[in-house]
Each structure stands twice: as structure tokens, then as C-alpha cells.
C-alpha positions in Angstrom: 171.2 -163.8 -112.7 174.7 -162.4 -112.3 174.9 -158.6 -112.5 176.1 -157.6 -116.0 178.0 -154.5 -115.1 181.6 -153.4 -115.7 184.0 -150.6 -115.6 186.8 -149.8 -118.1 189.7 -147.4 -117.9 192.1 -146.6 -120.7 194.9 -144.0 -120.5 197.3 -143.4 -123.3 199.5 -140.5 -124.4 196.6 -139.5 -126.6 193.5 -140.1 -124.6 192.0 -140.8 -121.1 188.7 -142.7 -121.0 186.7 -143.9 -118.1 183.5 -145.9 -118.8 180.9 -147.8 -116.8 178.3 -150.0 -118.3 175.2 -151.8 -117.0 173.7 -154.1 -119.7 170.5 -154.5 -117.7 169.8 -150.8 -117.1 167.1 -148.4 -118.0 168.8 -146.4 -120.7 170.4 -143.7 -118.5 173.5 -142.0 -119.7 176.1 -139.4 -118.7 178.4 -138.9 -121.7 181.2 -136.4 -121.9 183.9 -137.1 -124.5 184.7 -133.6 -125.8 183.2 -134.6 -129.1 179.6 -133.2 -129.1 178.3 -135.3 -132.0 179.6 -138.5 -130.5 178.1 -137.6 -127.1 174.7 -137.2 -128.9 175.0 -140.5 -130.6 176.0 -142.4 -127.5 173.2 -140.8 -125.4 170.6 -142.1 -127.9 172.5 -145.4 -128.2 172.2 -146.0 -124.4 168.6 -144.9 -124.3 167.5 -147.3 -127.1 169.7 -150.2 -126.0 168.3 -149.8 -122.5 171.8 -149.9 -121.0 173.1 -147.5 -118.4 176.3 -145.9 -119.7 178.7 -143.3 -118.2 181.7 -142.1 -120.2 184.2 -139.5 -119.3 186.9 -139.0 -121.9 189.5 -136.4 -122.8 191.8 -136.5 -125.8 194.1 -134.6 -128.1 191.4 -132.7 -129.9 193.9 -130.0 -130.8 195.0 -132.6 -133.4 191.6 -133.9 -134.3 188.8 -136.1 -132.9 190.2 -139.4 -134.3 192.0 -140.8 -131.2 189.1 -139.9 -128.8 186.4 -141.5 -131.0 188.5 -144.6 -131.6 189.4 -145.1 -128.0 185.9 -144.6 -126.8 184.9 -147.3 -129.3 187.6 -149.6 -127.9 186.5 -149.1 -124.4 182.8 -149.6 -125.2 183.6 -152.8 -127.0 185.8 -154.0 -124.1 183.0 -153.2 -121.6 180.4 -155.1 -123.6 182.6 -158.1 -123.8 183.4 -158.1 -120.1 179.8 -157.5 -119.0 178.6 -160.4 -121.2 181.0 -162.8 -119.3 180.6 -166.4 -120.5 177.6 -165.4 -122.7 175.4 -168.2 -121.3 171.8 -167.8 -122.2 172.1 -164.7 -124.5 170.0 -164.5 -127.6 173.2 -163.9 -129.6 171.8 -162.9 -133.0 169.7 -159.8 -133.9 168.8 -157.6 -136.8 166.7 -154.5 -137.2 165.8 -151.8 -139.6 165.5 -148.3 -138.2 164.3 -145.2 -140.2 165.3 -141.7 -139.4 163.3 -139.4 -141.6 164.5 -140.0 -145.1 167.2 -142.4 -144.1 167.1 -146.1 -143.3 169.8 -148.3 -141.5 169.7 -152.1 -141.6 171.8 -153.5 -138.7 172.6 -157.2 -138.0 174.8 -158.5 -135.2 176.2 -161.8 -134.0 177.9 -161.9 -130.6 180.1 -164.7 -131.7 183.6 -163.9 -130.5 184.6 -163.6 -134.2 184.8 -159.8 -134.8 184.1 -158.4 -138.3 182.6 -155.1 -139.6 180.8 -154.8 -142.8 180.0 -151.1 -143.5 178.0 -150.3 -146.6 177.3 -146.6 -146.0 177.8 -143.6 -148.3 177.9 -140.1 -147.0 177.3 -137.2 -149.3 179.5 -135.0 -147.1 182.8 -135.3 -145.4 181.6 -133.5 -142.2 178.6 -133.4 -140.0 178.9 -130.1 -138.4 182.4 -130.2 -137.0 182.5 -134.0 -136.9 184.5 -136.0 -139.5 181.9 -138.5 -141.0 184.7 -141.1 -141.6 185.0 -141.5 -137.9 181.7 -143.4 -137.7 183.3 -146.3 -139.4 186.4 -146.0 -137.2 184.3 -146.0 -134.0 182.3 -149.1 -135.2 185.5 -150.9 -136.2 187.0 -150.4 -132.8 183.8 -151.3 -131.0 183.1 -154.5 -133.0 186.8 -155.7 -132.8 187.0 -155.2 -129.0 183.5 -156.6 -128.3 184.1 -159.7 -130.4 181.0 -159.2 -132.5 180.2 -159.5 -136.1 178.4 -156.3 -137.1 176.8 -155.5 -140.5 175.7 -151.9 -141.2 173.9 -151.3 -144.4 172.3 -148.0 -145.4 170.3 -148.5 -148.6 169.3 -144.9 -148.8 169.4 -141.5 -147.1 170.5 -138.0 -148.0 171.1 -136.3 -144.7 174.4 -137.5 -143.0 173.2 -136.6 -139.5 170.0 -138.7 -140.1 172.0 -141.6 -141.5 174.4 -141.8 -138.5 171.5 -141.4 -136.1 169.7 -144.3 -137.8 172.9 -146.4 -137.5 173.3 -145.8 -133.8 169.6 -146.4 -133.0 169.7 -149.5 -135.1 172.8 -150.8 -133.3 171.1 -150.1 -130.0 167.9 -152.0 -130.8 169.9 -154.9 -132.2 172.2 -155.0 -129.2 169.2 -154.8 -126.8 167.8 -158.0 -128.4 171.1 -159.9 -128.8 172.2 -159.5 -125.2 168.9 -160.4 -123.8 168.7 -163.6 -121.7 166.5 -166.2 -123.2 165.4 -168.8 -120.6 165.0 -171.4 -123.3 168.7 -171.3 -124.1 170.8 -173.6 -122.0 174.4 -172.7 -121.8 176.2 -171.0 -124.6 174.2 -170.4 -127.8 176.6 -172.3 -130.1 176.9 -175.8 -131.3 180.7 -175.6 -130.5 179.9 -175.1 -126.8 182.1 -172.1 -126.7 182.1 -168.6 -128.1 
């Protein structure tokens, strides 16, 4: 099987991001974005998706964290798309429910080449520590658009915003682990169109 690894670099007037990804890793990560809460979420994302992920990012945090969070999402999406290559043999679809204490996140993904994000999540606070809770959606929007995946995120209940976001990232990780897995029974691209 072809190695499913990639490297992405993105430098703008607002951010500088360097990322390496190995889809068939062991869940090792080395994350430094300057946004502590995002680092925490991406560490557990890598661990539960069983991907090896290194991210070094710097941005204009004197303004806020928005550009850094969004650009890391863009780079992670681009890396996933590149590492998947022609998508031959992948499972493609996956869904999971992940609890985190009192919170539950239901995640469904389709690695279809047709990006869309459905985000049904209500936070009872605007901030999680110093982190702007609205940036969770911004990150997932950037990630799904650049990866070319259809991503549905539903949180039917939960009261602690940290727990809700952690359930989302762990759920995304578990769903992605399944969806990118090679299934030997699948010949070619998993689509009746023959292309994705």
C-alpha cells in the first residue's frame, strides 16, 4: 500500500503553518499553534484517529485566535485530502457517538469530495477559558471544505462547553479513523460514479 503521508505549508500575512500528517500512524502528535485549547483538542484528535500529526503554527494572536484556528483547519483539511490520494479502497462513510461525561457528540462523515458542514451545537457560554467557542465551527468549516468531506456534527445534550468540544473532536477522530481505513473488499473508488 502507498504511504499515506503528506506535508503542508501555508504562509500568509496573518499566519504561518507547517503540518505533517501520516494517516497510518500510531496517534503520535506534536502540536504547537499558540492556542492552548486548540493544541489540546488536536492532540486528542490525533491520538484517537491513530494518525501521526505535527503542527507548528504562529499567528496574529494580538488581534485574536481566529486566523490561526481557521488556517490550521485549512491545512489539516488539505493534508487529509492529499494523503488520501485517489481514495481507492477507503471505507468512505463512518459515524459514531462519543460521550464526554454529561455531553454526547454524534458525528457522521462522508469522504465524498463534496464538502459540507452541518453543525447543530449549542454552547451555554461564549468562551472556554480564553478560547472563543465560536471558533470550533470555524475550524470544522475550514477543515471539511479543504478536505472535501461532508461532516455532520450533532450534540443532542451537554452542559459543559469543554466537554462538548472534547466529545466533538474525539468523535471526529473515531469517525475519521474508520472512514479512511482501507477495506480489501472494496475495488477501486467507493462510488458508483467511479470518481470522487
